N, C-alpha and C positions, 0 to 999 in steps of 0.2 A: 247548411255548409257542403258544398259538393269537391272533392277532390279528385283530380286525375293524375295518374299514377302509371307503375309497370303492371297494374291490375285491371281487368278489363269491366269493371263494373263501378258505379258510383258510392263514394262513402256518404254517409246522409247521418248529419247529430245536430239536429235542432231542440232547441229550449223554449219550455212551455210553463207558464204560471196556470195554476188551478185558481178557479176563479169563486171556487167554493172556500178553498182553505188558505190559498194564495202560495202553496207550497212549488217550487221550480224543479221539473224533471226534464230529462233529455227521452227525443225520441228518435228513433233510428228510421222510423216509416216516413215516405215520402208523401206528399200532397196528392190524391186522386180527381184529375178536372170531372167535375160533373157539374151540371145545369149551369153551364157559362162560367163555373167559379172552380177554384182549387180549395177543394176541402180537405178535412181530416179528422177521422174521430178517434178522440182520445178516452183513457180512463187514468182518473190522479191513483199512484200507488199508495196514497197514505188514505185518502178518503174514501177512495172509490168513485167518485165522481167523475160520470160519462158527460162530456160534453165534445164539440164539435168546433174546430178553428177554420178560417176560413182566412184564404190569402188573394190578396187583390190582384186581380189582372188586367195588365194595361193593355186595352187595345191597340193591335197592330194594324198599321193601314199601309199594306204591303205596297210594292210598285203596281200604279196602274197601269203602266205600259212597260213592255220588255221584263227583263229577269232582274234580280236581285244583283247588284255591284258584288265582286267578291273581295275578300279580306285582302287588305293591302301586304300587310306583315301576318305571319305564320309564326307563333312564339314557340309551338311547338318543335321539338327536334327531329328532324328527319332520320328515320332508318334505313 
């Protein structure tokens, strides 16, 4: 979950379940793009089991000709 606000960085809080003991814990680290996938190395705080979580990447087929269309409505406030 990323949030936008007055600060200049994204706030990240994601929850993960340990595959060994089932403990649910939070992580404030974001995924890293490695080997055409988003991956994150985690360690369970309860049983110290190390594991990797992979996030699916949807392939983006960009515009074949020309440029991307602009956003019709910008919900952010103008300063």
